[in-house]
C-alpha positions in Angstrom: -2.3 18.3 -5.0 1.0 17.3 -3.3 1.4 13.3 -2.1 3.9 12.3 0.0 4.7 8.8 -0.8 6.5 6.8 1.8 8.7 3.6 1.6 9.9 1.8 4.9 13.2 -0.1 4.2 14.0 -2.2 6.9 17.0 -4.5 6.6 15.4 -7.8 4.6 11.8 -6.0 4.3 10.0 -3.0 3.0 6.5 -1.4 3.2 5.4 1.0 1.0 2.4 2.7 -0.6 1.8 -0.3 -2.8 1.6 -3.1 -0.3 -0.6 -0.8 2.2 -2.9 -0.3 -0.5 -2.9 -4.0 -1.3 -3.6 -4.9 2.5 -6.5 -2.0 2.3 -8.1 -3.9 -0.8 -7.7 -7.5 0.6 -9.7 -5.9 3.8 -12.1 -4.6 1.8 -12.8 -7.3 -0.9 -11.9 -10.2 1.2 -9.9 -11.6 -1.7 -6.2 -11.2 -3.0 -7.3 -11.7 -6.7 -9.9 -8.9 -6.4 -7.6 -6.8 -4.4 -4.8 -7.3 -7.4 -7.3 -6.8 -10.1 -8.5 -3.6 -8.4 -5.1 -2.4 -8.5 -4.1 -3.7 -12.0 -1.7 -6.3 -10.9 -1.9 -10.0 -11.7 -3.2 -12.6 -8.9 0.5 -14.1 -9.2 2.0 -10.8 -8.4 -0.4 -10.1 -5.5 0.1 -13.2 -4.1 3.5 -12.8 -4.2 3.4 -9.6 -2.5 1.4 -11.1 0.2 3.7 -13.9 0.8 6.6 -11.4 1.2 4.9 -9.3 3.6 4.0 -12.9 5.7 7.2 -13.6 5.4 8.9 -10.5 6.9 6.8 -10.2 9.9 6.7 -12.5 12.9 2.6 -12.9 12.5 1.0 -13.3 9.2 -0.7 -10.1 7.8 -3.1 -12.0 5.4 -4.6 -15.3 5.9 -6.4 -16.9 3.0 -8.7 -19.8 2.3 -8.6 -22.2 -0.8 -11.3 -21.6 -3.2 -13.8 -24.2 -4.1 -17.4 -25.2 -3.9 -17.7 -22.7 -0.8 -15.2 -20.5 -2.5 -11.8 -19.2 -0.9 -11.1 -15.6 0.5 -8.9 -13.7 2.3 -8.7 -11.3 4.9 -6.6 -9.0 7.4 -5.0 -10.5 10.6 -4.9 -8.4 13.7 -1.2 -7.9 12.6 -2.4 -6.8 9.4 -4.7 -4.4 10.6 -2.2 -2.9 13.0 0.7 -2.8 10.4 -1.6 -0.9 8.1 -2.6 1.4 11.0 1.0 2.0 12.0 1.9 2.7 8.3 -0.7 5.2 8.1 0.0 6.9 11.1 3.6 7.1 10.1 2.6 8.7 6.8 0.1 11.1 8.4 2.9 12.1 11.0 5.5 12.4 8.1 3.2 14.5 6.1 2.3 17.2 8.9 6.1 17.3 9.9 7.3 18.1 6.2 4.1 20.0 5.0 5.8 23.6 5.2 9.1 22.5 3.5 7.1 20.9 0.9 4.8 24.1 0.7 8.3 25.7 0.2 9.5 23.2 -2.5 6.3 23.4 -4.3 6.3 27.0 -4.5 9.7 26.8 -6.4 8.3 24.6 -9.0 7.5 26.2 -12.4 3.9 26.2 -13.4 2.6 23.0 -14.9 2.2 23.2 -18.7 -0.1 20.9 -21.1 1.5 17.9 -21.5 4.0 17.9 -18.4 4.4 14.8 -16.4 2.1 16.1 -13.9 -0.8 16.3 -16.6 -0.7 12.4 -16.7 -2.4 10.1 -14.9 
């Protein structure tokens, strides 16, 4: 299976598959900690990435509430949902535009052998 991983680098910000996945998981779990755990990263790393994204965009992508007796949580803002939607749309359009050439490149590859990098997860 061929996957196109697209990283968009702006002057002072970057958005790629990892940050997009973090946003998705925050949207699904309602928690930065849970989203980070699901991705195998520390809460500190997940929180740092959220802060980085919130600083980069005009409006925050994620809002959070502190924990306590009622528990805390996090959710995507409208801007966060829109950024995620736009990112996925850009990736889909890039995949469609490049599909034939990616197929040509793939056809030029040597068949995978046991122990090759492609066998690793």
